[in-house]
C-alpha positions as CSV (number, residue, x, y, z in Angstrom):
1,M,85.4,94.0,75.7
2,E,88.8,92.4,75.3
3,S,90.7,93.7,72.3
4,F,93.0,91.5,70.2
5,V,95.5,94.1,69.3
6,Q,97.3,97.1,70.9
7,L,98.0,100.1,68.6
8,R,100.6,102.9,68.6
9,R,100.0,106.4,67.3
10,G,102.3,109.4,67.5
11,T,105.4,109.5,69.7
12,T,105.7,106.6,72.1
13,P,108.6,104.9,74.0
14,R,109.6,101.5,72.9
15,R,109.1,100.0,76.4
16,A,106.0,100.5,78.7
17,H,106.8,102.7,81.7
18,A,110.4,103.4,80.6
19,D,112.6,105.6,78.5
20,L,110.2,108.6,78.6
21,D,112.7,111.3,77.4
22,G,110.8,114.1,79.1
23,L,107.2,112.8,78.4
24,K,104.7,112.2,81.2
25,D,103.4,108.6,81.3
26,D,99.7,108.6,81.9
27,E,97.7,105.3,82.1
28,L,94.0,105.1,81.5
29,G,93.0,101.5,82.5
30,R,89.9,99.5,82.9
31,A,88.9,96.8,85.5
32,G,91.6,97.9,88.0
33,F,94.7,97.4,85.7
34,T,93.5,93.9,84.4
35,G,91.5,95.2,81.5
36,R,92.0,97.3,78.4
37,T,94.6,100.0,78.8
38,A,95.7,103.2,77.1
39,H,99.1,104.7,77.7
40,L,99.0,108.5,77.0
41,Y,102.3,110.3,76.7
42,R,101.8,113.9,77.7
43,R,104.0,117.0,77.7
44,H,102.7,118.1,81.2
45,D,102.1,116.7,84.6
46,P,98.4,115.4,84.5
47,T,98.0,115.9,88.3
48,A,98.7,119.7,88.0
49,Y,95.0,120.7,88.2
50,R,92.7,122.6,90.6
51,A,89.6,120.6,91.6
52,V,86.2,122.1,92.5
53,G,83.4,119.8,93.4
54,P,82.7,116.6,95.4
55,L,85.2,114.4,93.4
56,T,88.3,116.1,94.8
57,G,89.8,113.3,96.8
58,T,90.9,113.4,100.4
59,D,94.3,113.3,102.3
60,V,94.2,113.2,106.1
61,L,96.4,112.1,109.0
62,V,94.6,109.6,111.1
63,D,96.1,111.0,114.3
64,A,94.0,114.1,113.7
65,L,90.8,112.0,113.8
66,E,88.9,111.1,117.0
67,P,86.9,107.9,117.0
68,T,84.7,107.6,120.1
69,D,86.6,104.4,121.1
70,A,89.7,106.6,121.7
71,A,88.3,108.0,124.9
72,D,85.2,105.9,125.8
73,P,85.6,102.1,126.3
74,A,82.0,101.7,125.0
75,G,82.8,103.9,122.0
76,T,82.9,102.7,118.4
77,P,85.3,103.2,115.4
78,L,84.9,106.3,113.2
79,L,83.4,105.7,109.7
80,L,85.5,107.3,107.0
81,L,84.3,106.0,103.7
82,S,81.5,103.7,102.5
83,N,79.5,102.2,99.6
84,S,77.1,99.3,99.2
85,D,80.0,96.8,99.2
86,C,82.1,98.0,102.1
87,R,82.8,100.4,105.0
88,I,86.2,101.8,105.9
89,S,86.6,103.0,109.5
90,L,89.3,104.1,111.9
91,S,89.7,102.7,115.5
92,R,92.0,104.1,118.2
93,R,90.8,102.0,121.1
94,A,92.7,102.7,124.3
95,A,90.8,100.5,126.8
96,P,89.3,96.9,126.6
97,T,85.8,96.7,125.1
98,P,83.5,96.2,128.1
99,F,81.1,94.0,126.1
100,Y,81.4,91.5,123.2
101,V,80.8,92.6,119.6
102,R,79.2,90.6,116.7
103,N,79.0,92.2,113.3
104,V,76.2,90.6,111.5
105,D,76.5,92.8,108.3
106,G,79.8,91.3,107.0
107,D,83.4,90.3,107.5
108,E,85.8,92.7,109.3
109,L,89.5,93.1,108.5
110,Y,91.6,95.2,110.9
111,F,95.0,96.5,109.9
112,V,97.0,97.4,113.0
113,H,99.0,100.5,112.4
114,R,100.1,101.0,116.0
115,G,99.7,99.1,119.3
116,T,99.6,95.7,120.7
117,G,96.9,93.6,122.4
118,T,94.5,90.7,122.0
119,F,91.2,90.0,120.3
120,V,89.3,87.6,122.6
121,T,87.1,85.5,120.3
122,E,84.9,82.5,120.7
123,F,87.5,80.6,118.7
124,G,90.3,81.6,121.2
125,D,92.7,84.5,121.7
126,L,94.3,86.4,118.8
127,P,97.3,88.5,119.9
128,Y,98.2,91.3,117.5
129,R,101.1,93.7,116.8
130,P,101.8,96.5,114.3
131,G,101.6,95.3,110.7
132,D,99.1,92.6,111.5
133,Y,95.9,92.0,109.6
134,V,93.2,90.6,111.9
135,Y,90.5,88.8,110.0
136,L,87.1,88.4,111.8
137,P,84.4,86.4,109.8
138,K,80.9,87.7,109.7
139,A,79.0,87.1,113.0
140,T,82.1,86.2,115.0
141,T,81.8,87.1,118.7
142,Y,84.8,89.0,120.0
143,R,86.1,91.7,122.2
144,Q,89.3,93.8,121.8
145,V,91.8,94.1,124.7
146,P,94.6,96.5,123.9
147,D,97.8,96.6,125.9
148,A,99.1,99.8,127.5
149,G,98.5,102.7,125.2
150,D,96.1,102.9,122.3
151,T,95.7,100.7,119.2
152,T,95.3,102.5,115.9
153,A,93.8,100.4,113.3
154,L,92.1,100.8,109.9
155,I,89.0,98.5,109.5
156,V,87.6,97.2,106.3
157,E,84.1,95.8,106.6
158,T,82.8,93.9,103.5
159,T,79.2,93.0,102.7
160,E,80.3,89.9,100.9
161,E,82.9,87.3,102.2
162,L,86.6,88.2,102.0
163,R,88.6,85.5,100.3
164,T,92.1,84.9,98.9
165,P,92.5,85.6,95.2
166,P,93.2,82.7,92.8
167,A,96.9,81.8,92.8
168,G,97.1,81.5,89.0
169,A,100.5,80.5,87.5
170,L,102.3,81.1,90.9
171,G,100.4,78.1,92.5
172,R,101.6,77.4,96.0
173,H,104.2,80.1,95.6
174,F,101.5,82.8,95.8
175,P,102.6,85.6,98.1
176,F,100.0,84.9,100.7
177,D,101.5,81.8,102.4
178,S,98.6,80.3,104.4
179,A,101.1,78.4,106.6
180,L,102.1,81.8,108.1
181,V,98.7,82.8,109.4
182,V,98.2,82.8,113.2
183,I,95.0,80.8,114.2
184,P,93.6,80.9,117.6
185,E,93.6,77.8,120.0
186,A,90.3,77.0,121.6
187,R,90.0,78.6,125.1
188,V,87.1,78.8,127.4
189,V,86.7,82.2,129.0
190,E,85.6,81.4,132.5
191,D,82.7,83.4,134.1
192,D,83.9,86.2,136.4
193,G,80.8,86.2,138.6
194,R,78.6,88.9,136.9
195,D,74.9,88.2,136.4
196,E,74.9,88.9,132.7
197,Y,77.3,89.1,129.8
198,E,76.5,91.5,127.0
199,V,77.0,91.0,123.2
200,R,76.2,93.9,120.9
201,L,75.1,93.0,117.5
202,Y,75.9,95.7,114.9
203,H,73.7,95.8,111.8
204,S,72.8,98.5,109.3
205,G,73.9,101.3,111.6
206,E,71.9,99.9,114.4
207,C,72.7,97.9,117.6
208,T,70.9,94.9,119.2
209,Q,72.0,93.8,122.7
210,L,72.0,90.2,123.8
211,F,72.5,89.3,127.5
212,Y,73.8,85.8,128.4
213,P,73.8,84.3,131.9
214,H,77.3,83.1,131.1
215,D,80.4,84.2,129.1
216,P,79.6,83.6,125.4
217,C,83.2,82.6,124.7
218,D,82.7,79.2,126.4
219,V,83.9,77.1,123.4
220,E,85.8,73.9,124.4
221,G,86.9,73.2,120.8
222,W,86.3,73.9,117.1
223,R,86.9,72.5,113.6
224,G,86.3,73.7,110.1
225,D,87.6,76.3,107.6
226,N,85.7,79.4,108.7
227,F,87.8,81.0,111.5
228,P,89.5,84.3,112.5
229,F,93.3,84.8,112.0
230,T,96.1,87.3,112.0
231,F,98.7,87.7,109.2
232,N,101.6,90.1,109.4
233,V,102.7,92.1,106.3
234,A,106.3,91.2,107.2
235,D,105.4,87.6,106.0
236,Y,104.0,88.6,102.7
237,T,106.3,87.6,99.7
238,V,106.6,90.6,97.4
239,L,106.8,90.2,93.6
240,A,109.1,92.4,91.7
241,S,110.6,92.9,88.3
242,E,113.9,94.5,87.2
243,S,112.6,96.0,84.0
244,V,109.1,97.3,84.7
245,H,107.1,98.7,87.7
246,L,104.5,96.0,88.2
247,P,100.8,96.9,88.4
248,P,99.1,96.9,91.8
249,T,97.1,93.8,91.1
250,V,100.1,91.6,91.6
251,H,100.1,92.7,95.3
252,L,96.6,91.5,96.0
253,F,96.0,90.1,99.5
254,L,92.3,89.6,100.0
255,Q,89.2,90.4,98.0
256,A,85.5,90.5,98.3
257,T,82.8,91.5,95.8
258,G,83.7,95.0,94.7
259,V,86.7,95.3,97.1
260,A,90.4,94.5,96.9
261,V,93.0,94.8,99.7
262,L,96.5,95.1,98.5
263,N,100.0,95.5,100.0
264,F,102.8,97.7,98.7
265,L,105.8,96.6,100.8
266,P,109.7,96.7,100.8
267,R,111.2,95.2,97.8
268,P,114.1,95.5,95.4
269,A,113.8,98.5,93.1
270,E,113.7,98.2,89.3
271,A,117.3,97.9,88.1
272,V,117.3,98.2,84.3
273,P,118.4,101.8,83.3
274,G,115.5,104.0,82.0
275,T,112.8,102.1,83.9
276,E,110.4,104.3,85.8
277,R,110.5,103.3,89.5
278,Y,107.4,105.3,90.7
279,P,103.9,104.1,89.7
280,W,102.9,105.9,86.6
281,Y,100.4,108.7,86.5
282,H,97.0,107.0,86.1
283,R,93.3,107.4,86.2
284,N,91.6,104.2,87.5
285,A,88.6,104.4,85.4
286,D,86.6,101.7,87.3
287,H,87.8,101.8,90.9
288,D,88.1,104.3,93.8
289,E,91.5,104.0,95.4
290,V,92.4,104.3,99.1
291,A,96.0,104.2,100.4
292,F,97.0,104.0,104.0
293,F,100.7,104.9,104.6
294,H,101.9,102.6,107.4
295,G,105.6,103.7,107.2
296,G,108.9,103.3,105.6
297,S,110.7,105.4,102.9
298,V,111.0,105.8,99.2
299,F,114.5,106.5,97.8
300,G,115.6,108.3,100.9
301,V,112.3,110.2,101.5
302,D,110.1,109.1,104.6
303,V,106.6,108.0,103.9
304,P,104.1,110.2,105.9
305,A,103.1,107.5,108.4
306,G,99.4,107.5,109.3
307,L,98.3,109.3,106.1
308,L,95.0,108.2,104.6
309,S,94.5,109.2,100.9
310,H,91.3,108.6,98.9
311,T,91.3,109.2,95.1
312,P,87.9,108.8,93.3
313,Q,87.8,106.9,90.1
314,G,88.5,108.9,87.0
315,L,90.9,111.4,88.6
316,H,94.5,111.6,87.8
317,H,96.9,110.8,90.6
318,G,100.5,109.8,91.2
319,A,103.8,110.9,92.7
320,P,104.7,114.6,91.9
321,E,107.0,115.2,89.0
322,K,109.8,116.5,91.3
323,A,109.9,113.0,93.0
324,R,110.1,111.3,89.7
325,E,112.9,113.5,88.5
326,R,114.8,112.8,91.8
327,A,114.3,109.1,91.4
328,R,115.8,109.2,87.8
329,R,118.7,111.5,88.9
330,R,119.6,109.3,91.8
331,F,118.9,105.9,90.1
332,D,122.3,104.4,91.1
333,E,122.1,105.4,94.8
334,Y,119.1,103.3,95.7
335,D,118.4,99.7,95.0
336,R,115.4,99.2,97.2
337,V,111.9,100.6,97.9
338,E,111.1,100.6,101.6
339,W,107.5,101.7,101.7
340,Q,104.7,100.1,103.6
341,I,101.4,101.1,102.1
342,I,98.0,99.3,102.5
343,A,95.7,99.9,99.5
344,I,91.9,99.4,99.2
345,D,90.4,99.5,95.8
346,T,86.6,99.6,95.4
347,R,84.5,99.0,92.3
348,R,81.7,101.3,93.5
349,R,82.3,105.0,94.3
350,L,83.1,105.6,97.9
351,T,81.2,108.3,99.9
352,P,83.3,110.2,102.5
353,S,81.8,110.5,105.9
354,P,81.1,113.9,107.5
355,A,84.2,113.3,109.7
356,L,86.4,112.9,106.6
357,R,84.8,115.8,104.6
358,G,85.1,118.2,107.4
359,P,82.9,121.4,107.6
360,V,80.6,121.9,104.6
């Protein structure tokens, strides 16, 4: 239901997310910040609670996790979180995949946190580097060939097709400039003399093996609008405001049914005195939130690179009050936010895997 009026009761600041005068700004929003909203101005930090039960959220450094593809070339990524719309996994592949892969359950979107290499696909080669998204449409045949060292990547697999959001009033100035994507050139992968070439089809947690008498990446050319690509976060045009911290929805990159992928990237900091620079405390009533900290810093404090954070819908979260007080106190010392955070919001509740939950 969309309301036609917004009300005020009790003591409230004149501006949203500004001039709090000691109060704590707590937002209770619907539809992932695009629906009806309540701003609750509290005396105390709403994140200062002790949680008992399954909806407690998770914070883990991905370097502490061990996908089987980190040590075994035939290994697979490690499932972290899942629901009926998506699966979120971690890969730390250190050696080329010895077979081709074809995901027949959905699209795949890799975010490369560390490492370089190439995805060899039937459309051609896609080199990758840190900060790259690698988009692989459903049922694309590919294999990953990392360069020296491992490649750490977060993978979002969606049941429905990933697509760009509507540009709205921004039109062609929408932050995702399609002219900056890297698209593979057709290249035939010549046979290397083996008798058979394996393609593993992954579906519903199972695997079907296909064996070809030739390399399946034998495409001389292709045309159409369904193809893999890479896009680096350095090429994303960030929207900002001097007078208000904008909601996460303005940083949307790709979306599928029930899933949104967003970027929080370096940008000018809010400049109007009294404006809160950190995201307000909030409970996302209708979405689980996952944040992956790629790197950077916020007002002189380094971001914990490689941290994966999951907050179930309905739970308060936000930067601690000490960080907010420091940002207010040192308002004139910093004019930029340098964080690099990849966010995944899901409409359905995510279930942590045993690897993420730890011992029960």
